[in-house]
PQR file with spaces between the fields and no chain letter, atoms N, CA, C, O and H, PARSE charges and radii, in Angstrom:
ATOM       1  N    UNK     1     103.908  111.481   93.685 -0.4000 1.5000
ATOM       2  CA   UNK     1     105.141  111.522   92.918 -0.0000 2.0000
ATOM       3  C    UNK     1     104.906  110.847   91.578  0.5500 1.7000
ATOM       4  O    UNK     1     104.272  109.795   91.496 -0.5500 1.4000
ATOM       5  N    UNK     2     105.419  111.458   90.548 -0.4000 1.5000
ATOM       6  CA   UNK     2     105.310  110.860   89.224 -0.0000 2.0000
ATOM       7  C    UNK     2     106.654  110.277   88.819  0.5500 1.7000
ATOM       8  O    UNK     2     107.709  110.722   89.271 -0.5500 1.4000
ATOM       9  H    UNK     2     105.934  112.313   90.614  0.4000 1.0000
ATOM      10  N    UNK     3     106.590  109.280   87.964 -0.4000 1.5000
ATOM      11  CA   UNK     3     107.824  108.666   87.471 -0.0000 2.0000
ATOM      12  C    UNK     3     108.620  109.616   86.601  0.5500 1.7000
ATOM      13  O    UNK     3     109.822  109.425   86.416 -0.5500 1.4000
ATOM      14  H    UNK     3     105.733  108.918   87.597  0.4000 1.0000
ATOM      15  N    UNK     4     107.969  110.639   86.062 -0.4000 1.5000
ATOM      16  CA   UNK     4     108.664  111.613   85.216 -0.0000 2.0000
ATOM      17  C    UNK     4     109.853  112.253   85.931  0.5500 1.7000
ATOM      18  O    UNK     4     110.873  112.543   85.305 -0.5500 1.4000
ATOM      19  H    UNK     4     106.992  110.794   86.212  0.4000 1.0000
ATOM      20  N    UNK     5     109.723  112.470   87.229 -0.4000 1.5000
ATOM      21  CA   UNK     5     110.803  113.119   87.995 -0.0000 2.0000
ATOM      22  C    UNK     5     112.050  112.249   88.071  0.5500 1.7000
ATOM      23  O    UNK     5     113.141  112.749   88.348 -0.5500 1.4000
ATOM      24  H    UNK     5     108.895  112.234   87.737  0.4000 1.0000
ATOM      25  N    UNK     6     111.897  110.950   87.828 -0.4000 1.5000
ATOM      26  CA   UNK     6     113.034  110.042   87.952 -0.0000 2.0000
ATOM      27  C    UNK     6     113.507  109.508   86.599  0.5500 1.7000
ATOM      28  O    UNK     6     114.466  108.739   86.534 -0.5500 1.4000
ATOM      29  H    UNK     6     111.011  110.544   87.603  0.4000 1.0000
ATOM      30  N    UNK     7     112.841  109.914   85.532 -0.4000 1.5000
ATOM      31  CA   UNK     7     113.223  109.456   84.200 -0.0000 2.0000
ATOM      32  C    UNK     7     114.649  109.915   83.883  0.5500 1.7000
ATOM      33  O    UNK     7     114.986  111.089   84.043 -0.5500 1.4000
ATOM      34  H    UNK     7     112.062  110.539   85.585  0.4000 1.0000
ATOM      35  N    UNK     8     115.477  108.973   83.433 -0.4000 1.5000
ATOM      36  CA   UNK     8     116.843  109.296   83.045 -0.0000 2.0000
ATOM      37  C    UNK     8     117.813  109.446   84.209  0.5500 1.7000
ATOM      38  O    UNK     8     118.985  109.758   83.996 -0.5500 1.4000
ATOM      39  H    UNK     8     115.204  108.020   83.304  0.4000 1.0000
ATOM      40  N    UNK     9     117.351  109.231   85.423 -0.4000 1.5000
ATOM      41  CA   UNK     9     118.216  109.346   86.603 -0.0000 2.0000
ATOM      42  C    UNK     9     118.879  108.001   86.882  0.5500 1.7000
ATOM      43  O    UNK     9     118.349  106.952   86.516 -0.5500 1.4000
ATOM      44  H    UNK     9     116.399  108.977   85.596  0.4000 1.0000
ATOM      45  N    UNK    10     120.040  108.038   87.531 -0.4000 1.5000
ATOM      46  CA   UNK    10     120.677  106.793   87.920 -0.0000 2.0000
ATOM      47  C    UNK    10     120.109  106.325   89.264  0.5500 1.7000
ATOM      48  O    UNK    10     119.296  107.013   89.881 -0.5500 1.4000
ATOM      49  H    UNK    10     120.471  108.890   87.828  0.4000 1.0000
ATOM      50  N    UNK    11     120.546  105.161   89.699 -0.4000 1.5000
ATOM      51  CA   UNK    11     119.986  104.553   90.903 -0.0000 2.0000
ATOM      52  C    UNK    11     120.188  105.413   92.148  0.5500 1.7000
ATOM      53  O    UNK    11     119.288  105.497   92.984 -0.5500 1.4000
ATOM      54  H    UNK    11     121.206  104.602   89.198  0.4000 1.0000
ATOM      55  N    UNK    12     121.331  106.041   92.286 -0.4000 1.5000
ATOM      56  CA   UNK    12     121.585  106.871   93.460 -0.0000 2.0000
ATOM      57  C    UNK    12     120.725  108.131   93.449  0.5500 1.7000
ATOM      58  O    UNK    12     120.254  108.577   94.496 -0.5500 1.4000
ATOM      59  H    UNK    12     122.061  105.972   91.607  0.4000 1.0000
ATOM      60  N    UNK    13     120.521  108.704   92.262 -0.4000 1.5000
ATOM      61  CA   UNK    13     119.653  109.875   92.143 -0.0000 2.0000
ATOM      62  C    UNK    13     118.208  109.503   92.467  0.5500 1.7000
ATOM      63  O    UNK    13     117.500  110.260   93.132 -0.5500 1.4000
ATOM      64  H    UNK    13     120.904  108.341   91.411  0.4000 1.0000
ATOM      65  N    UNK    14     117.776  108.341   91.998 -0.4000 1.5000
ATOM      66  CA   UNK    14     116.422  107.874   92.305 -0.0000 2.0000
ATOM      67  C    UNK    14     116.265  107.649   93.803  0.5500 1.7000
ATOM      68  O    UNK    14     115.227  107.980   94.376 -0.5500 1.4000
ATOM      69  H    UNK    14     118.351  107.725   91.458  0.4000 1.0000
ATOM      70  N    UNK    15     117.280  107.094   94.433 -0.4000 1.5000
ATOM      71  CA   UNK    15     117.221  106.896   95.881 -0.0000 2.0000
ATOM      72  C    UNK    15     117.063  108.230   96.599  0.5500 1.7000
ATOM      73  O    UNK    15     116.244  108.347   97.511 -0.5500 1.4000
ATOM      74  H    UNK    15     118.123  106.825   93.967  0.4000 1.0000
ATOM      75  N    UNK    16     117.827  109.223   96.204 -0.4000 1.5000
ATOM      76  CA   UNK    16     117.749  110.536   96.843 -0.0000 2.0000
ATOM      77  C    UNK    16     116.357  111.146   96.670  0.5500 1.7000
ATOM      78  O    UNK    16     115.808  111.721   97.611 -0.5500 1.4000
ATOM      79  H    UNK    16     118.492  109.128   95.464  0.4000 1.0000
ATOM      80  N    UNK    17     115.793  111.023   95.481 -0.4000 1.5000
ATOM      81  CA   UNK    17     114.456  111.555   95.217 -0.0000 2.0000
ATOM      82  C    UNK    17     113.417  110.820   96.060  0.5500 1.7000
ATOM      83  O    UNK    17     112.530  111.447   96.639 -0.5500 1.4000
ATOM      84  H    UNK    17     116.238  110.556   94.717  0.4000 1.0000
ATOM      85  N    UNK    18     113.523  109.500   96.130 -0.4000 1.5000
ATOM      86  CA   UNK    18     112.571  108.708   96.907 -0.0000 2.0000
ATOM      87  C    UNK    18     112.647  109.065   98.392  0.5500 1.7000
ATOM      88  O    UNK    18     111.615  109.218   99.045 -0.5500 1.4000
ATOM      89  H    UNK    18     114.244  108.991   95.660  0.4000 1.0000
ATOM      90  N    UNK    19     113.859  109.198   98.926 -0.4000 1.5000
ATOM      91  CA   UNK    19     114.003  109.551  100.341 -0.0000 2.0000
ATOM      92  C    UNK    19     113.464  110.948  100.614  0.5500 1.7000
ATOM      93  O    UNK    19     112.792  111.171  101.621 -0.5500 1.4000
ATOM      94  H    UNK    19     114.698  109.074   98.396  0.4000 1.0000
ATOM      95  N    UNK    20     113.755  111.880   99.728 -0.4000 1.5000
ATOM      96  CA   UNK    20     113.251  113.241   99.901 -0.0000 2.0000
ATOM      97  C    UNK    20     111.722  113.231   99.930  0.5500 1.7000
ATOM      98  O    UNK    20     111.105  113.890  100.766 -0.5500 1.4000
ATOM      99  H    UNK    20     114.300  111.698   98.910  0.4000 1.0000
ATOM     100  N    UNK    21     111.127  112.487   99.020 -0.4000 1.5000
ATOM     101  CA   UNK    21     109.668  112.410   98.975 -0.0000 2.0000
ATOM     102  C    UNK    21     109.115  111.758  100.246  0.5500 1.7000
ATOM     103  O    UNK    21     108.135  112.239  100.815 -0.5500 1.4000
ATOM     104  H    UNK    21     111.628  111.952   98.341  0.4000 1.0000
ATOM     105  N    UNK    22     109.736  110.674  100.686 -0.4000 1.5000
ATOM     106  CA   UNK    22     109.253  109.958  101.871 -0.0000 2.0000
ATOM     107  C    UNK    22     109.298  110.832  103.120  0.5500 1.7000
ATOM     108  O    UNK    22     108.449  110.697  104.000 -0.5500 1.4000
ATOM     109  H    UNK    22     110.532  110.283  100.224  0.4000 1.0000
ATOM     110  N    UNK    23     110.274  111.720  103.203 -0.4000 1.5000
ATOM     111  CA   UNK    23     110.394  112.569  104.387 -0.0000 2.0000
ATOM     112  C    UNK    23     109.594  113.861  104.290  0.5500 1.7000
ATOM     113  O    UNK    23     109.371  114.522  105.305 -0.5500 1.4000
ATOM     114  H    UNK    23     110.964  111.829  102.488  0.4000 1.0000
ATOM     115  N    UNK    24     109.163  114.232  103.097 -0.4000 1.5000
ATOM     116  CA   UNK    24     108.519  115.535  102.930 -0.0000 2.0000
ATOM     117  C    UNK    24     107.072  115.497  102.472  0.5500 1.7000
ATOM     118  O    UNK    24     106.468  116.553  102.281 -0.5500 1.4000
ATOM     119  H    UNK    24     109.345  113.696  102.273  0.4000 1.0000
ATOM     120  N    UNK    25     106.493  114.306  102.288 -0.4000 1.5000
ATOM     121  CA   UNK    25     105.098  114.275  101.860 -0.0000 2.0000
ATOM     122  C    UNK    25     104.191  114.474  103.070  0.5500 1.7000
ATOM     123  O    UNK    25     104.608  114.277  104.211 -0.5500 1.4000
ATOM     124  H    UNK    25     106.983  113.449  102.442  0.4000 1.0000
ATOM     125  N    UNK    26     102.960  114.863  102.811 -0.4000 1.5000
ATOM     126  CA   UNK    26     101.992  115.131  103.869 -0.0000 2.0000
ATOM     127  C    UNK    26     100.987  113.980  103.904  0.5500 1.7000
ATOM     128  O    UNK    26     100.038  113.967  103.121 -0.5500 1.4000
ATOM     129  H    UNK    26     102.621  115.024  101.884  0.4000 1.0000
ATOM     130  N    UNK    27     101.187  113.005  104.810 -0.4000 1.5000
ATOM     131  CA   UNK    27     100.299  111.839  104.822 -0.0000 2.0000
ATOM     132  C    UNK    27      98.899  112.203  105.322  0.5500 1.7000
ATOM     133  O    UNK    27      98.716  113.159  106.076 -0.5500 1.4000
ATOM     134  H    UNK    27     101.959  113.015  105.447  0.4000 1.0000
ATOM     135  N    UNK    28      97.927  111.419  104.885 -0.4000 1.5000
ATOM     136  CA   UNK    28      96.571  111.583  105.409 -0.0000 2.0000
ATOM     137  C    UNK    28      96.583  111.245  106.897  0.5500 1.7000
ATOM     138  O    UNK    28      97.530  110.632  107.391 -0.5500 1.4000
ATOM     139  H    UNK    28      98.075  110.642  104.274  0.4000 1.0000
ATOM     140  N    UNK    29      95.554  111.636  107.592 -0.4000 1.5000
ATOM     141  CA   UNK    29      95.477  111.331  109.027 -0.0000 2.0000
ATOM     142  C    UNK    29      95.480  109.832  109.265  0.5500 1.7000
ATOM     143  O    UNK    29      96.082  109.352  110.226 -0.5500 1.4000
ATOM     144  H    UNK    29      94.786  112.134  107.190  0.4000 1.0000
ATOM     145  N    UNK    30      94.803  109.086  108.384 -0.4000 1.5000
ATOM     146  CA   UNK    30      94.763  107.626  108.519 -0.0000 2.0000
ATOM     147  C    UNK    30      96.154  107.023  108.345  0.5500 1.7000
ATOM     148  O    UNK    30      96.570  106.171  109.131 -0.5500 1.4000
ATOM     149  H    UNK    30      94.315  109.475  107.603  0.4000 1.0000
ATOM     150  N    UNK    31      96.875  107.468  107.307 -0.4000 1.5000
ATOM     151  CA   UNK    31      98.217  106.939  107.073 -0.0000 2.0000
ATOM     152  C    UNK    31      99.161  107.350  108.197  0.5500 1.7000
ATOM     153  O    UNK    31      99.977  106.543  108.640 -0.5500 1.4000
ATOM     154  H    UNK    31      96.538  108.160  106.668  0.4000 1.0000
ATOM     155  N    UNK    32      99.063  108.579  108.659 -0.4000 1.5000
ATOM     156  CA   UNK    32      99.909  109.029  109.761 -0.0000 2.0000
ATOM     157  C    UNK    32      99.664  108.190  111.008  0.5500 1.7000
ATOM     158  O    UNK    32     100.612  107.833  111.708 -0.5500 1.4000
ATOM     159  H    UNK    32      98.399  109.235  108.299  0.4000 1.0000
ATOM     160  N    UNK    33      98.410  107.874  111.292 -0.4000 1.5000
ATOM     161  CA   UNK    33      98.091  107.025  112.446 -0.0000 2.0000
ATOM     162  C    UNK    33      98.717  105.648  112.290  0.5500 1.7000
ATOM     163  O    UNK    33      99.236  105.086  113.255 -0.5500 1.4000
ATOM     164  H    UNK    33      97.640  108.164  110.724  0.4000 1.0000
ATOM     165  N    UNK    34      98.672  105.098  111.072 -0.4000 1.5000
ATOM     166  CA   UNK    34      99.282  103.788  110.829 -0.0000 2.0000
ATOM     167  C    UNK    34     100.799  103.854  110.965  0.5500 1.7000
ATOM     168  O    UNK    34     101.418  102.938  111.506 -0.5500 1.4000
ATOM     169  H    UNK    34      98.251  105.554  110.288  0.4000 1.0000
ATOM     170  N    UNK    35     101.390  104.928  110.478 -0.4000 1.5000
ATOM     171  CA   UNK    35     102.837  105.098  110.592 -0.0000 2.0000
ATOM     172  C    UNK    35     103.256  105.219  112.054  0.5500 1.7000
ATOM     173  O    UNK    35     104.251  104.629  112.475 -0.5500 1.4000
ATOM     174  H    UNK    35     100.887  105.672  110.038  0.4000 1.0000
ATOM     175  N    UNK    36     102.498  105.979  112.814 -0.4000 1.5000
ATOM     176  CA   UNK    36     102.810  106.148  114.241 -0.0000 2.0000
ATOM     177  C    UNK    36     102.672  104.831  114.991  0.5500 1.7000
ATOM     178  O    UNK    36     103.505  104.502  115.835 -0.5500 1.4000
ATOM     179  H    UNK    36     101.690  106.458  112.473  0.4000 1.0000
ATOM     180  N    UNK    37     101.618  104.076  114.681 -0.4000 1.5000
ATOM     181  CA   UNK    37     101.413  102.777  115.328 -0.0000 2.0000
ATOM     182  C    UNK    37     102.552  101.826  114.986  0.5500 1.7000
ATOM     183  O    UNK    37     103.044  101.105  115.853 -0.5500 1.4000
ATOM     184  H    UNK    37     100.942  104.343  113.995  0.4000 1.0000
ATOM     185  N    UNK    38     102.970  101.825  113.726 -0.4000 1.5000
ATOM     186  CA   UNK    38     104.074  100.969  113.311 -0.0000 2.0000
ATOM     187  C    UNK    38     105.365  101.366  114.014  0.5500 1.7000
ATOM     188  O    UNK    38     106.110  100.504  114.478 -0.5500 1.4000
ATOM     189  H    UNK    38     102.570  102.411  113.021  0.4000 1.0000
ATOM     190  N    UNK    39     105.631  102.654  114.093 -0.4000 1.5000
ATOM     191  CA   UNK    39     106.834  103.132  114.787 -0.0000 2.0000
ATOM     192  C    UNK    39     106.806  102.706  116.253  0.5500 1.7000
ATOM     193  O    UNK    39     107.814  102.248  116.791 -0.5500 1.4000
ATOM     194  H    UNK    39     105.025  103.355  113.715  0.4000 1.0000
ATOM     195  N    UNK    40     105.663  102.858  116.889 -0.4000 1.5000
ATOM     196  CA   UNK    40     105.549  102.474  118.299 -0.0000 2.0000
ATOM     197  C    UNK    40     105.763  100.975  118.470  0.5500 1.7000
ATOM     198  O    UNK    40     106.511  100.546  119.347 -0.5500 1.4000
ATOM     199  H    UNK    40     104.844  103.231  116.453  0.4000 1.0000
ATOM     200  N    UNK    41     105.099  100.175  117.623 -0.4000 1.5000
ATOM     201  CA   UNK    41     105.219   98.719  117.722 -0.0000 2.0000
ATOM     202  C    UNK    41     106.646   98.236  117.550  0.5500 1.7000
ATOM     203  O    UNK    41     107.057   97.257  118.173 -0.5500 1.4000
ATOM     204  H    UNK    41     104.491  100.524  116.910  0.4000 1.0000
ATOM     205  N    UNK    42     107.398   98.921  116.708 -0.4000 1.5000
ATOM     206  CA   UNK    42     108.783   98.509  116.418 -0.0000 2.0000
ATOM     207  C    UNK    42     109.810   99.223  117.298  0.5500 1.7000
ATOM     208  O    UNK    42     111.007   98.948  117.213 -0.5500 1.4000
ATOM     209  H    UNK    42     107.063   99.716  116.202  0.4000 1.0000
ATOM     210  N    UNK    43     109.331  100.147  118.147 -0.4000 1.5000
ATOM     211  CA   UNK    43     110.250  100.889  119.004 -0.0000 2.0000
ATOM     212  C    UNK    43     111.098  101.879  118.227  0.5500 1.7000
ATOM     213  O    UNK    43     112.250  102.124  118.583 -0.5500 1.4000
ATOM     214  H    UNK    43     108.358  100.370  118.216  0.4000 1.0000
ATOM     215  N    UNK    44     110.534  102.452  117.163 -0.4000 1.5000
ATOM     216  CA   UNK    44     111.259  103.389  116.311 -0.0000 2.0000
ATOM     217  C    UNK    44     110.732  104.808  116.479  0.5500 1.7000
ATOM     218  O    UNK    44     109.613  105.026  116.941 -0.5500 1.4000
ATOM     219  H    UNK    44     109.597  102.253  116.874  0.4000 1.0000
ATOM     220  N    UNK    45     111.559  105.753  116.097 -0.4000 1.5000
ATOM     221  CA   UNK    45     111.080  107.119  115.920 -0.0000 2.0000
ATOM     222  C    UNK    45     110.278  107.135  114.619  0.5500 1.7000
ATOM     223  O    UNK    45     110.470  106.274  113.761 -0.5500 1.4000
ATOM     224  H    UNK    45     112.469  105.576  115.722  0.4000 1.0000
ATOM     225  N    UNK    46     109.402  108.087  114.475 -0.4000 1.5000
ATOM     226  CA   UNK    46     108.617  108.194  113.244 -0.0000 2.0000
ATOM     227  C    UNK    46     109.529  108.338  112.031  0.5500 1.7000
ATOM     228  O    UNK    46     109.185  107.886  110.939 -0.5500 1.4000
ATOM     229  H    UNK    46     109.245  108.786  115.172  0.4000 1.0000
ATOM     230  N    UNK    47     110.677  108.958  112.213 -0.4000 1.5000
ATOM     231  CA   UNK    47     111.651  109.110  111.131 -0.0000 2.0000
ATOM     232  C    UNK    47     112.099  107.752  110.582  0.5500 1.7000
ATOM     233  O    UNK    47     112.356  107.618  109.386 -0.5500 1.4000
ATOM     234  H    UNK    47     110.957  109.325  113.100  0.4000 1.0000
ATOM     235  N    UNK    48     112.191  106.747  111.460 -0.4000 1.5000
ATOM     236  CA   UNK    48     112.580  105.402  111.023 -0.0000 2.0000
ATOM     237  C    UNK    48     111.578  104.808  110.049  0.5500 1.7000
ATOM     238  O    UNK    48     111.952  104.115  109.102 -0.5500 1.4000
ATOM     239  H    UNK    48     111.982  106.856  112.432  0.4000 1.0000
ATOM     240  N    UNK    49     110.304  105.083  110.289 -0.4000 1.5000
ATOM     241  CA   UNK    49     109.273  104.615  109.370 -0.0000 2.0000
ATOM     242  C    UNK    49     109.428  105.341  108.032  0.5500 1.7000
ATOM     243  O    UNK    49     109.228  104.743  106.974 -0.5500 1.4000
ATOM     244  H    UNK    49     110.001  105.646  111.058  0.4000 1.0000
ATOM     245  N    UNK    50     109.778  106.612  108.075 -0.4000 1.5000
ATOM     246  CA   UNK    50     110.022  107.368  106.850 -0.0000 2.0000
ATOM     247  C    UNK    50     111.156  106.773  106.043  0.5500 1.7000
ATOM     248  O    UNK    50     111.092  106.736  104.814 -0.5500 1.4000
ATOM     249  H    UNK    50     109.941  107.098  108.934  0.4000 1.0000
ATOM     250  N    UNK    51     112.200  106.305  106.722 -0.4000 1.5000
ATOM     251  CA   UNK    51     113.317  105.669  106.005 -0.0000 2.0000
ATOM     252  C    UNK    51     112.855  104.405  105.292  0.5500 1.7000
ATOM     253  O    UNK    51     113.216  104.156  104.142 -0.5500 1.4000
ATOM     254  H    UNK    51     112.252  106.336  107.720  0.4000 1.0000
ATOM     255  N    UNK    52     112.049  103.610  105.998 -0.4000 1.5000
ATOM     256  CA   UNK    52     111.534  102.384  105.387 -0.0000 2.0000
ATOM     257  C    UNK    52     110.668  102.726  104.179  0.5500 1.7000
ATOM     258  O    UNK    52     110.781  102.085  103.134 -0.5500 1.4000
ATOM     259  H    UNK    52     111.756  103.812  106.932  0.4000 1.0000
ATOM     260  N    UNK    53     109.805  103.731  104.315 -0.4000 1.5000
ATOM     261  CA   UNK    53     108.979  104.154  103.186 -0.0000 2.0000
ATOM     262  C    UNK    53     109.847  104.603  102.012  0.5500 1.7000
ATOM     263  O    UNK    53     109.520  104.337  100.855 -0.5500 1.4000
ATOM     264  H    UNK    53     109.714  104.251  105.164  0.4000 1.0000
ATOM     265  N    UNK    54     110.941  105.276  102.309 -0.4000 1.5000
ATOM     266  CA   UNK    54     111.854  105.714  101.268 -0.0000 2.0000
ATOM     267  C    UNK    54     112.472  104.550  100.510  0.5500 1.7000
ATOM     268  O    UNK    54     112.609  104.601   99.287 -0.5500 1.4000
ATOM     269  H    UNK    54     111.206  105.491  103.249  0.4000 1.0000
ATOM     270  N    UNK    55     112.844  103.506  101.233 -0.4000 1.5000
ATOM     271  CA   UNK    55     113.426  102.318  100.594 -0.0000 2.0000
ATOM     272  C    UNK    55     112.383  101.612   99.737  0.5500 1.7000
ATOM     273  O    UNK    55     112.673  101.199   98.614 -0.5500 1.4000
ATOM     274  H    UNK    55     112.733  103.465  102.226  0.4000 1.0000
ATOM     275  N    UNK    56     111.166  101.473  100.268 -0.4000 1.5000
ATOM     276  CA   UNK    56     110.100  100.826   99.506 -0.0000 2.0000
ATOM     277  C    UNK    56     109.802  101.624   98.238  0.5500 1.7000
ATOM     278  O    UNK    56     109.655  101.053   97.157 -0.5500 1.4000
ATOM     279  H    UNK    56     110.931  101.809  101.180  0.4000 1.0000
ATOM     280  N    UNK    57     109.715  102.947   98.376 -0.4000 1.5000
ATOM     281  CA   UNK    57     109.455  103.802   97.218 -0.0000 2.0000
ATOM     282  C    UNK    57     110.598  103.710   96.212  0.5500 1.7000
ATOM     283  O    UNK    57     110.360  103.604   95.009 -0.5500 1.4000
ATOM     284  H    UNK    57     109.835  103.412   99.254  0.4000 1.0000
ATOM     285  N    UNK    58     111.835  103.751   96.699 -0.4000 1.5000
ATOM     286  CA   UNK    58     113.004  103.627   95.812 -0.0000 2.0000
ATOM     287  C    UNK    58     112.946  102.340   94.999  0.5500 1.7000
ATOM     288  O    UNK    58     113.125  102.359   93.782 -0.5500 1.4000
ATOM     289  H    UNK    58     112.028  103.837   97.676  0.4000 1.0000
ATOM     290  N    UNK    59     112.695  101.224   95.677 -0.4000 1.5000
ATOM     291  CA   UNK    59     112.663   99.941   94.993 -0.0000 2.0000
ATOM     292  C    UNK    59     111.515   99.866   93.999  0.5500 1.7000
ATOM     293  O    UNK    59     111.644   99.269   92.930 -0.5500 1.4000
ATOM     294  H    UNK    59     112.550  101.209   96.666  0.4000 1.0000
ATOM     295  N    UNK    60     110.393  100.474   94.358 -0.4000 1.5000
ATOM     296  CA   UNK    60     109.242  100.489   93.447 -0.0000 2.0000
ATOM     297  C    UNK    60     109.568  101.290   92.175  0.5500 1.7000
ATOM     298  O    UNK    60     109.256  100.859   91.065 -0.5500 1.4000
ATOM     299  H    UNK    60     110.288  100.959   95.226  0.4000 1.0000
ATOM     300  N    UNK    61     110.193  102.449   92.352 -0.4000 1.5000
ATOM     301  CA   UNK    61     110.560  103.284   91.203 -0.0000 2.0000
ATOM     302  C    UNK    61     111.605  102.577   90.342  0.5500 1.7000
ATOM     303  O    UNK    61     111.487  102.555   89.117 -0.5500 1.4000
ATOM     304  H    UNK    61     110.446  102.799   93.254  0.4000 1.0000
ATOM     305  N    UNK    62     112.615  102.007   90.968 -0.4000 1.5000
ATOM     306  CA   UNK    62     113.641  101.280   90.211 -0.0000 2.0000
ATOM     307  C    UNK    62     113.006  100.149   89.410  0.5500 1.7000
ATOM     308  O    UNK    62     113.363   99.918   88.254 -0.5500 1.4000
ATOM     309  H    UNK    62     112.711  102.025   91.963  0.4000 1.0000
ATOM     310  N    UNK    63     112.071   99.455   90.028 -0.4000 1.5000
ATOM     311  CA   UNK    63     111.387   98.371   89.345 -0.0000 2.0000
ATOM     312  C    UNK    63     110.592   98.883   88.150  0.5500 1.7000
ATOM     313  O    UNK    63     110.615   98.277   87.078 -0.5500 1.4000
ATOM     314  H    UNK    63     111.782   99.643   90.966  0.4000 1.0000
ATOM     315  N    UNK    64     109.895   99.988   88.331 -0.4000 1.5000
ATOM     316  CA   UNK    64     109.101  100.567   87.238 -0.0000 2.0000
ATOM     317  C    UNK    64     109.988  100.988   86.064  0.5500 1.7000
ATOM     318  O    UNK    64     109.557  100.948   84.911 -0.5500 1.4000
ATOM     319  H    UNK    64     109.876  100.480   89.201  0.4000 1.0000
ATOM     320  N    UNK    65     111.213  101.385   86.357 -0.4000 1.5000
ATOM     321  CA   UNK    65     112.161  101.775   85.302 -0.0000 2.0000
ATOM     322  C    UNK    65     112.949  100.575   84.769  0.5500 1.7000
ATOM     323  O    UNK    65     113.816  100.725   83.908 -0.5500 1.4000
ATOM     324  H    UNK    65     111.563  101.417   87.293  0.4000 1.0000
ATOM     325  N    UNK    66     112.641   99.387   85.289 -0.4000 1.5000
ATOM     326  CA   UNK    66     113.328   98.188   84.829 -0.0000 2.0000
ATOM     327  C    UNK    66     114.740   98.065   85.339  0.5500 1.7000
ATOM     328  O    UNK    66     115.567   97.396   84.720 -0.5500 1.4000
ATOM     329  H    UNK    66     111.937   99.264   85.989  0.4000 1.0000
ATOM     330  N    UNK    67     115.031   98.701   86.459 -0.4000 1.5000
ATOM     331  CA   UNK    67     116.385   98.678   87.008 -0.0000 2.0000
ATOM     332  C    UNK    67     116.568   97.628   88.098  0.5500 1.7000
ATOM     333  O    UNK    67     117.657   97.495   88.656 -0.5500 1.4000
ATOM     334  H    UNK    67     114.358   99.245   86.962  0.4000 1.0000
ATOM     335  N    UNK    68     115.511   96.884   88.403 -0.4000 1.5000
ATOM     336  CA   UNK    68     115.601   95.776   89.355 -0.0000 2.0000
ATOM     337  C    UNK    68     115.162   94.501   88.648  0.5500 1.7000
ATOM     338  O    UNK    68     114.223   94.534   87.852 -0.5500 1.4000
ATOM     339  H    UNK    68     114.627   96.991   87.950  0.4000 1.0000
ATOM     340  N    UNK    69     115.813   93.389   88.919 -0.4000 1.5000
ATOM     341  CA   UNK    69     115.326   92.120   88.367 -0.0000 2.0000
ATOM     342  C    UNK    69     113.926   91.832   88.906  0.5500 1.7000
ATOM     343  O    UNK    69     113.600   92.241   90.021 -0.5500 1.4000
ATOM     344  H    UNK    69     116.576   93.362   89.565  0.4000 1.0000
ATOM     345  N    UNK    70     113.110   91.146   88.143 -0.4000 1.5000
ATOM     346  CA   UNK    70     111.733   90.868   88.571 -0.0000 2.0000
ATOM     347  C    UNK    70     111.691   90.078   89.863  0.5500 1.7000
ATOM     348  O    UNK    70     110.717   90.180   90.608 -0.5500 1.4000
ATOM     349  H    UNK    70     113.376   90.814   87.238  0.4000 1.0000
ATOM     350  N    UNK    71     112.730   89.283   90.153 -0.4000 1.5000
ATOM     351  CA   UNK    71     112.738   88.489   91.388 -0.0000 2.0000
ATOM     352  C    UNK    71     112.845   89.369   92.633  0.5500 1.7000
ATOM     353  O    UNK    71     112.539   88.918   93.736 -0.5500 1.4000
ATOM     354  H    UNK    71     113.522   89.200   89.548  0.4000 1.0000
ATOM     355  N    UNK    72     113.274   90.618   92.466 -0.4000 1.5000
ATOM     356  CA   UNK    72     113.362   91.519   93.615 -0.0000 2.0000
ATOM     357  C    UNK    72     112.303   92.594   93.557  0.5500 1.7000
ATOM     358  O    UNK    72     112.372   93.573   94.300 -0.5500 1.4000
ATOM     359  H    UNK    72     113.523   90.985   91.570  0.4000 1.0000
ATOM     360  N    UNK    73     111.319   92.428   92.682 -0.4000 1.5000
ATOM     361  CA   UNK    73     110.245   93.430   92.560 -0.0000 2.0000
ATOM     362  C    UNK    73     109.553   93.578   93.911  0.5500 1.7000
ATOM     363  O    UNK    73     109.158   92.586   94.524 -0.5500 1.4000
ATOM     364  H    UNK    73     111.263   91.633   92.078  0.4000 1.0000
ATOM     365  N    UNK    74     109.408   94.824   94.374 -0.4000 1.5000
ATOM     366  CA   UNK    74     108.776   95.053   95.667 -0.0000 2.0000
ATOM     367  C    UNK    74     107.286   94.782   95.615  0.5500 1.7000
ATOM     368  O    UNK    74     106.686   94.800   94.540 -0.5500 1.4000
ATOM     369  H    UNK    74     109.729   95.630   93.876  0.4000 1.0000
ATOM     370  N    UNK    75     106.679   94.528   96.775 -0.4000 1.5000
ATOM     371  CA   UNK    75     105.242   94.293   96.797 -0.0000 2.0000
ATOM     372  C    UNK    75     104.487   95.568   96.437  0.5500 1.7000
ATOM     373  O    UNK    75     105.051   96.662   96.453 -0.5500 1.4000
ATOM     374  H    UNK    75     107.166   94.513   97.649  0.4000 1.0000
ATOM     375  N    UNK    76     103.233   95.417   96.120 -0.4000 1.5000
ATOM     376  CA   UNK    76     102.395   96.564   95.786 -0.0000 2.0000
ATOM     377  C    UNK    76     102.330   97.516   96.976  0.5500 1.7000
ATOM     378  O    UNK    76     102.413   97.088   98.127 -0.5500 1.4000
ATOM     379  H    UNK    76     102.775   94.528   96.107  0.4000 1.0000
ATOM     380  N    UNK    77     102.184   98.792   96.695 -0.4000 1.5000
ATOM     381  CA   UNK    77     102.090   99.800   97.742 -0.0000 2.0000
ATOM     382  C    UNK    77     100.802   99.593   98.498  0.5500 1.7000
ATOM     383  O    UNK    77      99.760   99.332   97.898 -0.5500 1.4000
ATOM     384  H    UNK    77     102.116   99.140   95.760  0.4000 1.0000
ATOM     385  N    UNK    78     100.864   99.708   99.829 -0.4000 1.5000
ATOM     386  CA   UNK    78      99.681   99.542  100.665 -0.0000 2.0000
ATOM     387  C    UNK    78      98.685  100.686  100.398  0.5500 1.7000
ATOM     388  O    UNK    78      99.066  101.820  100.111 -0.5500 1.4000
ATOM     389  H    UNK    78     101.711   99.919  100.317  0.4000 1.0000
ATOM     390  N    UNK    79      97.427  100.342  100.505 -0.4000 1.5000
ATOM     391  CA   UNK    79      96.395  101.370  100.345 -0.0000 2.0000
ATOM     392  C    UNK    79      95.704  101.620  101.648  0.5500 1.7000
ATOM     393  O    UNK    79      94.801  102.453  101.718 -0.5500 1.4000
ATOM     394  H    UNK    79      97.118   99.421  100.739  0.4000 1.0000
């Protein structure tokens, strides 16, 4: 996902874009395995992990656009 898709959007629009991306991207086998393990450990459906990814992505995008105070800047994306 590029930041260009969220340029000029408000916070709710950015949230919708982030959630759509989190639910529709095609993770690598390694990332999918990590997501499944996390869902199992937390007793969640895989969809629950997607929601969390959507929130993390939303906050990261908002931060990049300067829409979040630096004190709430999300951690770096896991690699």
